[in-house]
Each structure stands twice: as C-alpha cells, then as structure tokens.
C-alpha positions in Angstrom: -82.4 -28.9 122.6 -79.3 -30.7 121.5 -79.3 -32.9 118.2 -77.1 -35.9 118.3 -74.3 -36.0 116.3 -74.4 -38.3 112.9 -72.3 -41.3 112.8 -69.2 -41.0 110.7 -69.3 -43.0 107.6 -66.7 -45.9 107.6 -63.6 -45.5 105.4 -64.3 -48.7 103.4 -67.6 -46.8 102.0 -65.8 -43.8 101.0 -63.2 -45.8 99.1 -65.6 -47.9 97.3 -67.6 -45.0 96.3 -64.3 -43.6 94.7 -63.6 -46.9 93.2 -67.0 -46.7 91.6 -66.9 -43.4 90.0 -63.5 -44.3 88.5 -64.9 -47.4 87.0 -67.8 -45.4 85.9 -65.4 -43.1 84.3 -63.4 -46.0 82.4 -66.4 -47.5 81.2 -67.6 -44.0 79.6 -64.3 -43.4 78.1 -64.3 -47.0 76.6 -67.8 -46.4 75.1 -66.7 -42.9 73.7 -63.6 -44.5 72.1 -61.3 -42.8 74.4 -59.4 -45.6 75.4 -57.2 -47.9 73.1 -56.4 -50.8 75.8 -56.6 -51.6 79.6 -54.2 -53.0 81.9 -55.5 -55.5 84.2 -54.2 -58.0 86.7 -54.3 -61.5 85.5 -52.8 -64.9 86.6 -49.4 -63.8 85.2 -49.4 -60.6 86.8 -49.9 -57.2 84.6 -51.4 -57.5 81.3 -52.5 -55.2 78.5 -56.1 -55.9 76.9 -56.6 -54.4 73.6 -60.3 -53.3 73.4 -62.4 -54.5 70.3 -62.8 -51.4 68.1 -59.7 -49.7 69.5 -58.7 -49.0 65.9 -61.9 -47.1 65.1 -60.0 -43.8 64.3 -57.4 -45.3 62.2 -60.1 -47.1 60.0 -62.1 -44.0 59.9 -59.0 -42.3 58.6 -58.0 -44.8 56.2 -61.7 -45.0 54.8 -61.7 -41.4 54.0 -58.3 -41.7 52.0 -58.5 -41.0 48.3 -56.3 -44.1 47.8 -56.6 -47.7 48.1 -55.5 -49.1 51.2 -55.1 -53.1 51.7 -53.2 -55.6 53.8 -52.1 -58.9 51.9 -50.7 -62.1 53.1 -47.6 -63.5 51.3 -49.7 -65.4 49.1 -51.7 -62.3 48.0 -54.7 -63.2 49.9 -56.5 -59.6 50.8 -57.0 -59.6 54.6 -58.4 -56.1 54.6 -59.4 -53.3 51.8 -60.9 -50.0 51.9 -63.9 -48.8 50.2 -61.8 -46.6 47.6 -60.0 -49.8 46.6 -63.5 -51.6 46.1 -64.9 -48.5 44.1 -61.6 -48.3 42.0 -61.9 -51.9 40.7 -65.6 -51.8 40.6 -66.4 -54.9 43.0 -68.4 -54.9 46.3 -66.0 -54.9 49.3 -67.3 -58.2 50.7 -66.0 -59.7 47.0 -62.8 -58.2 47.4 -61.6 -59.0 51.0 -60.9 -62.6 51.3 -59.9 -63.1 47.6 -56.6 -63.0 46.0 -55.0 -59.5 44.7 -53.5 -61.4 42.0 -56.9 -61.5 40.4 -56.7 -57.9 39.5 -53.5 -58.3 37.7 -52.1 -59.3 34.6 -49.5 -62.2 34.4 -46.6 -59.5 33.5 -47.8 -57.5 36.4 -48.0 -60.4 38.6 -44.2 -60.8 38.1 -43.7 -57.1 38.4 -45.3 -56.9 41.8 -43.7 -60.3 43.1 -40.1 -58.9 42.3 -40.9 -55.9 44.1 -42.0 -57.7 47.0 -38.9 -59.8 47.1 -36.6 -56.9 47.1 -38.7 -54.5 49.3 -37.4 -53.8 53.0 -38.7 -51.6 55.9 -38.4 -48.6 53.5 -40.8 -49.8 51.3 -41.0 -50.0 47.4 -42.9 -48.9 44.6 -44.3 -50.3 41.0 -46.5 -49.2 38.9 -49.1 -51.7 37.1 -52.4 -52.0 35.5 -55.6 -53.2 37.4 -58.1 -55.1 35.8 -61.6 -53.5 36.7 -64.7 -55.9 37.2 -65.9 -54.3 33.6 -62.7 -55.0 32.0 -61.1 -51.6 32.3 -57.5 -51.4 32.8 -56.7 -48.8 35.4 -53.0 -47.3 35.6 -51.8 -47.4 39.2 -48.8 -47.0 41.7 -48.6 -49.3 44.2 -46.3 -48.5 47.5 -45.9 -51.3 49.7 -44.1 -52.2 52.6 -43.6 -55.7 54.5 -45.3 -55.8 58.0 -43.9 -57.5 61.0 -46.3 -59.2 63.5 -45.3 -59.0 67.3 -41.6 -58.6 66.0 -41.5 -61.8 64.1 -40.6 -62.0 60.5 -42.8 -60.2 58.1 -45.7 -62.1 57.3 -48.1 -59.4 55.9 -47.9 -56.6 53.2 -49.2 -53.1 53.9 -50.1 -51.6 50.4 -51.2 -48.5 49.3 -52.8 -48.1 45.6 -52.8 -44.5 43.9 -54.9 -44.1 40.8 -52.4 -42.6 37.9 -55.1 -42.2 35.4 -55.3 -38.4 35.8 -51.5 -37.9 36.1 -51.1 -40.1 33.2 -53.6 -37.9 31.2 -51.8 -34.7 32.3 -48.5 -36.1 31.3 -50.0 -37.0 27.9 -51.4 -33.5 27.4 -47.9 -31.7 28.8 -46.2 -34.2 26.1 -48.8 -33.3 23.5 -48.3 -29.6 24.2 -44.3 -29.8 24.2 -44.7 -31.7 20.9 -46.9 -28.4 19.3 -44.3 -26.2 20.9 -41.5 -28.0 19.3 -43.5 -28.0 15.7 -44.1 -24.1 16.3 -40.3 -23.5 16.6 -39.6 -25.8 13.8 -42.0 -23.9 11.6 -40.4 -20.5 12.8 -36.9 -21.8 12.3 -38.1 -22.7 8.6 -39.4 -19.1 8.1 -36.4 -17.4 9.4 -34.0 -19.7 7.4 -35.9 -18.8 4.3 -35.6 -15.1 5.0 -32.0 -15.5 5.6 -31.4 -17.7 2.5 -33.8 -15.7 0.1 -33.0 -12.1 1.0 -30.0 -11.7 3.4 -27.8 -14.0 1.4 -28.7 -12.5 -1.8 -28.1 -9.1 -0.7 -24.9 -10.1 0.8 -23.8 -11.7 -2.5 -24.6 -8.4 -4.5 -22.8 -6.0 -2.2 -19.7 -8.7 -2.7 -20.4 -8.6 -6.5 -20.0 -4.7 -6.2 -17.2 -4.7 -4.1 -15.6 -6.9 -6.7 -16.1 -4.1 -9.0 -14.5 -1.3 -6.8 -11.6 -3.6 -6.3 -11.0 -4.0 -10.1 -11.1 -0.1 -10.4 -8.9 0.5 -7.4 -6.5 -2.3 -8.6 -4.8 0.1 -11.3 -4.3 2.9 -8.7 -2.7 0.3 -5.9 -2.0 1.6 -2.6 -4.1 1.6 0.6 -7.5 2.0 -1.1 -7.0 -1.1 -3.3 -5.7 -3.1 -0.1 -9.0 -1.8 1.9 -11.5 -2.6 -1.1 -10.0 -6.5 -1.2 -10.5 -6.7 2.5 -14.0 -5.5 2.2 -14.8 -8.2 -0.4 -13.3 -10.8 1.9 -15.5 -9.7 4.7 -18.5 -9.5 2.7 -17.9 -13.3 1.6 -17.2 -14.3 4.9 -20.6 -12.7 6.0 -22.3 -14.6 3.4 -20.9 -17.7 4.1 -21.7 -17.3 8.1 -25.0 -16.6 6.8 -25.6 -19.5 4.8 -24.3 -21.6 7.3 -26.8 -20.4 9.9 -29.7 -21.0 7.6 -28.6 -24.7 7.2 -28.5 -24.9 10.8 -32.0 -23.7 11.2 -33.5 -25.7 8.3 -31.2 -28.2 6.8 -32.3 -28.8 3.4 -30.0 -31.8 2.8 -32.1 -33.6 5.1 -35.3 -33.0 3.5 -34.0 -33.6 0.1 -31.6 -36.1 0.6 -32.5 -38.1 3.8 -30.9 -38.6 7.5 -27.5 -40.2 6.5 -26.5 -37.5 4.1 -27.7 -34.9 6.8 -25.7 -36.6 9.6 -22.4 -36.7 7.5 -22.9 -33.3 6.5 -23.4 -32.0 10.2 -20.2 -34.1 11.2 -18.1 -32.6 8.4 -19.3 -29.1 9.2 -18.4 -29.5 12.8 -15.1 -31.2 12.1 -14.0 -28.5 9.9 -15.1 -25.5 12.0 -13.8 -26.8 15.4 -10.7 -29.0 14.1 -12.1 -31.9 16.4 -11.7 -35.2 14.4 -15.4 -37.1 14.1 -15.2 -40.8 13.2 -18.7 -41.3 11.6 -20.2 -45.1 11.5 -23.3 -45.3 9.7 -25.8 -47.7 8.0 -27.8 -46.9 4.8 -31.2 -47.0 6.4 -33.9 -48.9 4.3 -36.5 -46.6 3.2 -36.9 -42.8 4.5 -38.2 -42.6 8.0 -40.9 -40.1 8.9 -40.0 -36.3 8.6 -40.6 -36.0 12.6 -38.5 -39.2 13.3 -35.6 -37.9 11.1 -35.8 -34.1 12.1 -35.6 -35.5 15.8 -32.3 -37.4 15.1 -30.9 -34.7 13.5 -31.9 -32.2 16.0 -30.3 -34.3 18.8 -27.0 -34.7 17.0 -26.7 -30.9 16.7 -27.0 -30.5 20.2 -24.7 -33.2 21.5 -22.2 -31.9 19.1 -22.8 -28.4 20.6 -22.3 -29.5 23.9 -19.1 -31.2 23.0 -17.9 -28.0 21.4 -18.9 -25.8 24.5 -18.2 -28.1 27.4 -16.2 -31.3 26.8 -13.0 -30.2 25.5 -13.0 -33.6 23.7 -10.0 -34.5 21.3 -12.2 -36.8 19.3 -15.7 -37.5 18.7 -17.6 -41.0 17.5 -20.8 -40.7 15.9 -22.7 -43.9 15.1 -26.0 -44.4 13.2 -27.3 -47.7 13.3 -30.5 -49.6 12.7 -31.0 -52.6 15.3 -34.4 -54.3 14.6 -37.2 -51.8 14.7 -35.2 -48.9 15.6 -32.7 -46.3 14.7 -30.1 -45.7 17.1 -27.8 -42.7 17.2 -25.0 -42.4 19.4 -22.7 -39.7 20.3 -19.5 -40.3 22.3 -16.8 -37.9 23.1 -13.6 -38.5 25.2 -13.6 -35.1 26.9 -13.4 -34.2 30.8 -17.0 -35.8 31.4 -19.3 -34.8 34.5 -20.9 -36.6 37.5 -24.4 -37.5 36.5 -25.3 -37.4 40.2 -23.6 -34.4 41.3 -23.6 -32.3 38.4 -20.5 -30.3 37.8 -19.2 -28.0 34.7 -21.6 -29.6 32.7 -24.1 -30.7 35.3 -26.6 -27.9 34.1 -26.9 -30.0 31.0 -28.3 -32.9 33.0 -31.4 -30.8 33.8 -31.1 -28.0 31.7 -33.0 -26.7 28.5 -30.6 -28.5 25.9 -30.8 -32.4 27.4 -34.4 -31.5 28.3 -35.1 -30.6 24.7 -33.4 -33.6 23.6 -35.3 -36.1 25.7 -38.6 -34.3 24.8 -38.1 -34.7 21.1 -37.2 -38.4 21.5 -40.5 -38.9 23.5 -42.5 -36.9 21.2 -41.7 -39.8 18.3 -41.9 -42.7 20.9 -38.4 -42.9 21.5 -35.9 -42.7 24.5 -32.9 -40.9 25.2 -30.1 -42.2 27.5 -26.8 -40.6 28.7 -23.9 -41.9 30.4 -21.0 -39.7 31.7 -18.0 -40.1 34.2 -15.7 -37.5 35.1 -12.7 -37.7 33.2 -13.8 -40.4 31.0 -16.2 -38.5 28.5 -19.9 -38.7 27.7 -22.1 -40.8 25.5 -25.4 -39.9 24.3 -27.8 -42.4 22.9 -31.1 -41.9 21.0 -33.2 -44.9 20.0 -36.1 -44.2 18.1 -38.8 -46.8 16.7 -39.4 -47.7 12.9 -40.9 -50.5 10.9 -39.1 -53.7 11.4 -36.2 -54.1 8.4 -33.4 -56.2 7.9 -30.2 -54.9 8.7 -28.0 -53.3 6.0 -24.3 -53.2 5.2 -22.4 -51.2 7.5 -19.8 -48.6 6.8 -17.0 -46.9 8.8 -15.5 -43.9 7.5 -13.6 -41.4 9.4 -15.5 -37.8 8.7 -12.1 -35.8 8.5 -11.0 -37.8 5.4 -14.2 -37.1 3.4 -14.7 -33.5 4.8 -14.5 -31.9 1.4 -17.0 -34.2 -0.4 -20.8 -33.0 -0.4 -23.3 -35.8 0.0 
C-alpha cells in the first residue's frame, strides 16, 4: 500500500520561522545585556537605537572602584556620582546627585578647582584639595578631571575621579618623621665622632708634635739630614693635627652652638675660601634672637652641602652667599658662576638633582617646615635657596662684606 507524499512547506513559512528564531535570539541577548544598541529602519533610513541599561557593565565597574567617580556640569552640578564618593563625604547618594560639588569645598579650594578646570584640556588635569564631609571632617583628596564632549560639540560636562589621599599623607608623614629621626641619629653620631677626634686624636697628635719639637732641638746642634727630617716630621704632625681639627669642626661645629648661625656661616665661608682659593662674597643680616637648634643646624648643613657641590662640580670663579630674614622666614642662598647643568636633562651635575646630596638638603628643609629650591642652567651657574620659617620679626640692618677680606678674622 502506497502512502501519499506530504505536501511541501511553502518557502514563506520556512523564512518566517527563521526570522522568529532570530528575533527570539535577539530578545534573549538584549535581556542578558549582551547588546548595547540595535540598528533598525526608520523614516530616515537606518538608525541606531541605544538600549536602556546598555551601560550596565560600565556602571558596575565604576561602582566597584575604590575611588570616587563623578560627572559634573559646567556650573558644578553633580549629574552622576558612585557610591564610593557618597561614602567618602558621608552623605546618602540621593543627596549627592543633583547637588552642587561646591558644597564639599572651601572658598580657597573652589578657586583652585576652577583654575584647574579653566586650563584643563583633553589630556586632563589634577589638583589636590580638601573635601568637607557631612560631619565636618576634612578629607585630603586628589581630583583628576577631564572635559567631556557631547556628540562632538563643545565640552559641556566634566568627568572627575576623586582619590582619597589620607593614607598617602599619613605614610608621607611617617616617612618624613623617620627621615628626621635618621638625621637626628646621624647628627648624634657625628657629635660623638667629633668629640673622639677633638679630645683624643688631636691631643695625641699635639703630644707627638711636642715630642718632635724636642727631637728637632736635639738634632739641630748636629745639623745635616737627621735635623732636616726631624723638622719635616714636625711639620707633617702639625698639618695632621690641623686637618683632624678641621674634620672635627665640620662634623660638629662648636661655633654654631656657642656663637650662633651668622658666626658659623661666616666661619664656613672663610674656611672654604681659604682652602679652595675661590672668593666668596657673604651678605648677611644680624638675626633677631636665636633660631631653634634644628633650624640653625639645617641651614648650616645646607650651606656645607652647597659649598661642597661648588668645590666638586661647579668649577666656579666666585660664590655669593646671602643670609636674609624676610618676614617670618630665614632665607639662605648659595649662588655660583660655574658650569651649571640642565635640571631637566641632568648632565655632569645631574646626579646631584636626584642624588643623596640634594635629597638630603630637601629632607632637612622639609623636616623643619621649610622648602629648598634650585635653579641652574648650563653655562650660567647654579643657585640653591633654602627658606626656613621662624617667628615674625622686624627686618634688621643689612651688611655686605667680601669674605676673602676678613678671612683671617675669627667670629
């Protein structure tokens, strides 16, 4: 018995089923968040329709950040903020979005932020400010911002990332305190070594020199080579005693402790000029009262390091040292007319820019609340300026004396 063949399905039904399957797959992808946009046919031809929630993945990423993320209008209205920023300022998220970012800033920080926004370009910009939290706490943050263009038009919104700097600041303060303790330990060790040199080695050399003088007197009657050698030995012992004494003063300057900063600066410049034959012009003011021990020692060590750099690297024909007291500060400037170097590219003295010498001077200045600045240009010399804060005083009389004219005077 033969079975009648089934009639063939029309081609239209097969095509319809394929389209339904494709539509089901598209709907499934949309529900799963696998599709960001759909291209469809509209009255004007092909159009791209962005799906609601297409940025879900990006929002999830931003919400998981350990930094604040915001989008602001040009008048600082917050269009978007993630949960981290809301927790940082201790406000509910719904009270953050729609409010003004200015509410979290002081008047000074508002001006700083506006100045950065005005000069920010596509590469972005950064500024450090303090945010005011809901409970009144001040939070140190770094703001990275970048103008955002809308549909290729002029930038109308600002993207912003807010980084909490509290831990970084705490770590910086701990490192600075550690560096200060290291400097204190170093100074204590220098004092101990200076004491050993002055009270033991120098005394021993002086005793040997005294004995050698007796030997010279005994051999002087006989004359000849033994007397000459004895006289040379006495001279060498005297030179060794002077060098040990110089090293002892360099390690722990007694003149700084007993006579103050001005006398110590004058003595250091005089010693440098006598030893290197490089003339030094010292301009100073008589400081009103004594500075703190740390401040005086800091300025003295910076002077020592600056003169050492001149001697080793500058090949200078002259040095100018200025000690001034502008209102609220003591300023020490060391300027030479040597070969100089390029601060950006380094060079012969480039290692000093990031080396232990300059780093040590900066850390010393920072440890007493001061700053250290350097200017240099190849062929135009180098200038180092240390600015250390003190109590405000009235400006004293100014004196200007070339050190090489008073090099034999002792303060």
